[in-house]
LUMRO-228347 format. One record per residue: residue in one letter; y, x, z of N, C-alpha, C, O in turn. Coordinates in pm, 1 decimal. Last residue first. Layout:
! residues N
   type        n_v        n_u        n_w       ca_v       ca_u       ca_w        c_v        c_u        c_w        o_v        o_u        o_w
      A          Y          X          Z          Y          X          Z          Y          X          Z          Y          X          Z
...
//
This chain:
! residues 94
   type        n_v        n_u        n_w       ca_v       ca_u       ca_w        c_v        c_u        c_w        o_v        o_u        o_w
      E     5376.5     -827.8    -4569.2     5394.4     -970.0    -4605.8     5418.4     -974.5    -4750.1     5436.6    -1082.4    -4806.3
      N     5212.7     -610.2    -4431.2     5261.3     -618.5    -4569.8     5273.4     -764.3    -4610.1     5186.2     -816.9    -4679.3
      G     5084.1     -563.8    -4195.5     5229.7     -571.9    -4191.6     5291.2     -575.9    -4330.0     5410.1     -548.0    -4345.3
      L     4816.5     -578.1    -4174.0     4872.8     -448.0    -4211.1     5024.4     -445.8    -4207.9     5086.2     -339.7    -4216.5
      I     4792.1     -847.9    -4118.8     4741.7     -750.1    -4021.3     4804.2     -613.3    -4047.1     4840.2     -541.8    -3953.7
      R     4889.6     -958.0    -4357.6     4964.1     -977.1    -4232.4     4920.8     -877.2    -4125.8     5004.3     -827.2    -4050.4
      S     4682.8     -881.4    -4530.2     4818.5     -829.5    -4551.9     4904.0     -845.1    -4426.5     4981.8     -755.9    -4392.7
      I     4474.3    -1033.6    -4428.3     4465.9     -887.3    -4420.8     4603.4     -825.2    -4440.1     4637.2     -727.2    -4373.8
      Q     4574.4    -1286.1    -4496.0     4548.5    -1252.9    -4355.9     4541.2    -1101.4    -4337.9     4596.4    -1047.6    -4242.0
      D     4576.0    -1273.0    -4774.5     4703.5    -1285.1    -4702.7     4687.1    -1248.9    -4555.4     4776.1    -1187.7    -4496.4
      I     4301.0    -1265.7    -4813.0     4381.0    -1151.1    -4857.1     4516.7    -1153.5    -4787.5     4567.4    -1049.2    -4746.2
      Q     4231.6    -1518.0    -4718.7     4182.9    -1399.4    -4649.5     4261.5    -1275.0    -4689.1     4285.6    -1188.0    -4605.4
      K     4369.5    -1679.4    -4906.8     4393.8    -1694.9    -4763.1     4349.6    -1569.9    -4686.7     4422.1    -1521.5    -4599.7
      Q     4267.0    -1630.0    -5156.2     4398.2    -1574.9    -5124.3     4427.3    -1581.8    -4975.4     4501.8    -1499.0    -4922.9
      K     3985.5    -1570.0    -5278.0     4027.4    -1641.7    -5157.9     4157.7    -1580.7    -5106.9     4156.4    -1489.9    -5023.8
      K     3891.8    -1415.1    -5478.5     3953.1    -1540.9    -5517.9     4001.5    -1622.8    -5398.3     4053.1    -1733.2    -5415.8
      K     3790.0    -1197.7    -5332.3     3887.2    -1173.9    -5438.8     3960.7    -1301.9    -5478.1     4080.0    -1297.5    -5507.9
      I     3594.9    -1199.7    -5147.5     3720.4    -1267.1    -5110.4     3826.1    -1253.7    -5219.3     3940.5    -1294.7    -5199.6
      L     3385.7    -1070.1    -5273.6     3357.9    -1198.7    -5211.5     3484.7    -1273.0    -5170.1     3483.4    -1395.6    -5158.5
      L     3478.3     -825.7    -5356.4     3454.2     -926.5    -5458.6     3429.8    -1064.8    -5399.0     3450.9    -1165.7    -5466.2
      C     3725.6     -636.4    -5222.9     3607.2     -714.0    -5184.9     3589.8     -827.0    -5285.1     3676.3     -913.8    -5297.5
      A     3969.7     -558.7    -5315.2     3853.2     -481.5    -5358.8     3723.1     -553.9    -5325.0     3621.7     -534.2    -5391.9
      S     4188.7     -680.3    -5210.8     4119.2     -752.9    -5317.2     3998.9     -675.7    -5371.6     3932.8     -722.3    -5464.5
      A     4296.1     -492.7    -5048.3     4220.6     -601.2    -4986.3     4140.8     -678.3    -5089.1     4036.5     -735.5    -5057.3
      K     4246.4     -163.9    -5186.6     4321.6     -288.5    -5172.9     4233.0     -394.2    -5109.2     4110.3     -386.1    -5115.4
      A     4222.7      166.5    -5044.6     4165.9       52.7    -5118.2     4254.7      -68.6    -5094.7     4328.5      -75.4    -4996.4
      K     4357.7      350.2    -4899.3     4272.8      401.5    -5006.8     4209.6      290.3    -5089.8     4149.4      317.0    -5193.8
      G     4497.1      286.4    -4671.5     4566.8      277.0    -4799.1     4486.8      327.9    -4917.7     4542.3      347.1    -5025.9
      E     4375.4      266.9    -4430.3     4424.6      400.2    -4467.4     4497.0      400.1    -4601.4     4552.8      502.3    -4641.3
      V     4294.4        0.1    -4441.4     4396.4       39.7    -4342.2     4456.5      175.2    -4378.6     4576.3      196.3    -4359.7
      I     4100.6       21.2    -4644.1     4217.2      -66.2    -4661.0     4328.3      -24.7    -4566.4     4444.1      -15.3    -4606.9
      A     3913.5      193.3    -4528.5     3984.0      236.1    -4650.2     4108.3      151.1    -4674.0     4210.6      202.6    -4719.1
      R     3823.0       32.5    -4317.9     3886.4      161.7    -4287.8     3968.0      208.8    -4408.9     4079.5      258.6    -4392.8
      A     3709.6     -175.9    -4467.0     3821.1     -203.7    -4375.6     3896.4      -75.2    -4342.7     4019.5      -74.0    -4339.8
      L     3502.3      -35.8    -4592.3     3609.1      -95.3    -4673.1     3730.8     -123.5    -4586.5     3843.7      -97.6    -4628.2
      E     3349.7       25.3    -4366.0     3406.6      134.1    -4446.8     3518.6       82.8    -4536.2     3619.5      151.1    -4554.0
      M     3280.8     -234.0    -4290.4     3357.8     -150.9    -4197.8     3422.1      -34.6    -4273.3     3537.2        0.0    -4246.7
      C     3123.0     -319.6    -4499.3     3253.7     -383.7    -4482.2     3341.8     -302.6    -4387.0     3464.1     -302.3    -4401.1
      S     2974.0      -29.2    -4655.8     2974.7     -143.1    -4565.0     3115.0     -202.6    -4558.5     3211.9     -143.4    -4605.9
      T     3001.8      153.0    -4862.7     2868.5      127.1    -4809.3     2862.2        6.6    -4717.1     2756.1      -53.8    -4701.7
      F     3200.4       54.0    -5145.3     3186.7      115.0    -5013.1     3052.7       73.3    -4954.1     2997.1      -29.9    -4991.5
      G     3216.2      -93.1    -5371.6     3206.4       51.6    -5388.0     3195.8      125.4    -5255.6     3183.4      247.9    -5254.4
      C     3200.2     -360.8    -5354.6     3335.6     -304.8    -5357.9     3334.8     -154.2    -5381.5     3439.0      -94.3    -5408.1
      A     2936.2     -417.7    -5319.7     2994.4     -448.0    -5450.4     3135.1     -389.4    -5465.8     3182.9     -370.9    -5577.7
      G     2813.7     -392.5    -5075.4     2841.6     -270.7    -5149.4     2905.3     -293.6    -5285.1     2926.8     -197.8    -5359.3
      C     2754.0     -586.5    -4886.9     2684.6     -591.5    -5016.0     2705.3     -464.4    -5097.7     2621.5     -431.8    -5181.8
      N     2823.3     -671.7    -4629.4     2778.9     -533.7    -4652.0     2703.3     -520.3    -4783.7     2601.5     -451.6    -4791.3
      A     2925.4     -911.9    -4542.3     2799.9     -915.6    -4616.7     2740.8     -776.1    -4637.3     2620.6     -763.3    -4660.3
      G     3168.2     -963.0    -4418.0     3061.1     -900.6    -4340.0     2926.6     -899.5    -4410.4     2823.3     -887.3    -4344.7
      P     3411.6    -1068.1    -4518.7     3295.9    -1155.6    -4501.7     3179.5    -1094.9    -4422.4     3099.9    -1169.2    -4365.0
      L     3706.6     -970.2    -4326.9     3614.4     -954.1    -4438.9     3487.3    -1036.1    -4413.6     3458.2    -1070.0    -4298.9
      A     3827.8    -1002.7    -4084.5     3874.4    -1087.9    -4194.5     3783.6    -1078.4    -4317.0     3783.4    -1168.0    -4401.4
      E     3711.1     -805.2    -3931.6     3683.4     -944.8    -3896.3     3726.6    -1040.4    -4007.1     3668.4    -1147.7    -4022.1
      F     3829.7     -582.2    -4053.8     3685.2     -602.1    -4063.9     3647.0     -747.0    -4032.0     3560.6     -804.5    -4098.1
      V     4089.6     -612.0    -3964.2     4062.6     -625.5    -4108.0     3913.6     -650.8    -4129.2     3875.8     -732.0    -4213.7
      K     4043.7     -563.7    -3691.2     4097.0     -693.2    -3734.9     4072.1     -717.1    -3883.8     4038.0     -828.0    -3924.8
      E     3949.6     -298.5    -3694.5     3865.1     -405.8    -3640.9     3912.5     -542.7    -3688.8     3830.8     -628.2    -3723.0
      I     4172.8     -169.9    -3797.4     4046.6     -164.5    -3871.4     3955.0     -277.1    -3825.0     3890.6     -343.2    -3906.5
      K     4358.4     -212.0    -3594.7     4381.9     -272.0    -3726.4     4253.3     -274.6    -3808.5     4227.7     -370.7    -3881.1
      P     4260.8      -57.0    -3382.9     4251.8     -203.3    -3374.4     4276.9     -273.0    -3508.2     4222.9     -380.8    -3532.8
      D     4064.2      223.6    -3452.2     4196.2      163.8    -3469.8     4182.6       11.1    -3465.5     4100.2      -44.5    -3538.1
      I     3827.4      313.1    -3211.4     3852.9      262.7    -3346.1     3990.4      197.6    -3346.8     4027.5      125.8    -3253.9
      K     3680.8      573.6    -3032.6     3792.8      479.5    -3038.9     3818.6      441.7    -3184.5     3830.2      528.9    -3270.6
      I     3369.4      610.6    -2906.0     3450.8      638.3    -3023.2     3558.2      530.7    -3032.5     3528.1      411.5    -3039.5
      A     3275.0      746.4    -2590.8     3303.5      629.3    -2674.6     3395.2      669.2    -2790.2     3486.2      750.5    -2774.1
      F     3197.2      928.9    -2402.4     3182.3      964.7    -2542.8     3206.7      847.3    -2637.0     3162.5      850.2    -2751.9
      K     3248.0      803.6    -2154.3     3302.4      936.1    -2182.9     3303.2      967.1    -2332.4     3399.1     1025.1    -2383.3
      E     3102.8      562.1    -2163.7     3248.5      561.6    -2146.7     3310.4      694.4    -2190.3     3414.3      695.9    -2256.4
      A     2841.9      655.2    -2196.9     2895.9      557.4    -2291.5     3048.0      550.8    -2283.0     3114.9      535.5    -2385.3
      A     2810.9      819.0    -1973.3     2811.4      879.8    -2107.4     2870.8      783.8    -2210.6     2942.0      826.6    -2301.4
      Y     2806.6      625.3    -1769.0     2912.7      725.8    -1772.6     2924.5      786.2    -1912.4     3035.0      802.8    -1964.0
      G     2571.0      489.6    -1840.9     2698.9      418.2    -1834.0     2817.0      514.8    -1841.4     2915.0      489.1    -1911.3
      L     2380.8      694.9    -1813.8     2405.7      635.8    -1944.9     2538.1      558.7    -1948.2     2609.3      562.7    -2048.5
      V     2399.7      739.2    -1535.1     2428.2      847.1    -1629.4     2459.8      791.2    -1768.1     2554.9      835.3    -1832.6
      L     2320.2      487.2    -1436.6     2452.8      541.2    -1405.2     2492.8      650.2    -1504.7     2606.2      652.8    -1552.5
      G     2058.6      478.3    -1537.3     2156.1      377.3    -1576.9     2298.0      424.1    -1550.6     2386.7      403.0    -1633.3
      F     1940.0      686.5    -1398.8     1955.3      697.6    -1544.0     2055.7      596.2    -1596.8     2129.8      625.2    -1690.7
      A     1951.3      570.8    -1140.0     2020.2      697.2    -1169.1     2042.9      714.0    -1319.7     2152.1      751.3    -1362.7
      F     1788.8      341.5    -1174.3     1929.1      327.7    -1131.5     2008.5      453.5    -1167.6     2119.7      444.2    -1219.6
      G     1543.7      462.6    -1239.9     1608.3      368.7    -1332.5     1755.3      352.4    -1301.2     1838.2      349.6    -1392.2
      L     1496.7      606.4    -1004.7     1516.4      677.5    -1131.6     1585.3      588.2    -1234.1     1674.3      632.7    -1306.5
      G     1466.2      392.6     -826.7     1572.7      490.8     -807.3     1602.4      568.5     -934.0     1718.3      593.6     -967.1
      G     1237.0      268.7     -932.0     1363.5      195.7     -924.1     1481.6      289.7     -907.7     1586.4      268.6     -968.8
      L     1051.0      475.3     -896.6     1081.6      427.5    -1030.7     1213.1      349.7    -1033.5     1291.6      363.7    -1127.3
      L     1057.2      493.9     -614.7     1088.7      609.8     -697.8     1128.8      564.9     -838.2     1229.2      611.3     -892.2
      L      975.3      236.8     -537.8     1107.5      286.0     -497.9     1150.8      405.1     -584.9     1267.2      415.1     -623.7
      T      717.9      235.8     -651.9      817.1      135.2     -690.4      958.3      181.6     -656.8     1049.9      167.3     -737.7
      A      595.4      445.8     -514.6      608.5      452.9     -660.2      714.9      354.5     -708.9      793.4      387.3     -797.9
      A      603.8      345.3     -253.1      671.8      471.4     -285.8      695.3      481.8     -435.9      803.1      522.2     -479.4
      L      443.8      116.1     -281.1      583.1      103.6     -237.8      662.5      229.2     -275.2      775.4      219.6     -323.4
      I      198.9      232.8     -349.9      262.9      139.6     -442.3      411.5      125.6     -408.7      495.5      123.4     -498.7
      T      152.2      382.0     -119.8      162.0      449.5     -248.4      233.9      361.4     -350.2      318.3      408.4     -426.6
      Q      124.3      194.8       78.3      240.6      282.3       82.6      260.7      354.0      -51.0      373.9      382.9      -90.0
      M     -119.8       82.2        0.0        0.0        0.0        0.0      126.5       86.8        0.0      223.5       56.3      -69.4
//
């Protein structure tokens, strides 16, 4: 009985310690993303189809914010002026 209790406490303690280490590492090594990129990404359809020439919608959003691509590069929203206008407002290009 004591063996089971000792093993349970040891495993629980190790789990707690590893959880603390992983939590600290997640905060310490977090990658900061420009809030504009996140907002533009939310305005895109999220299909990750690659039809725009970028590997994902996140890459397209980054290129739009950096000025390397236009909002109309996404073929899925090319005819949806509402989403293009939303992206323009996010970038401050009324």
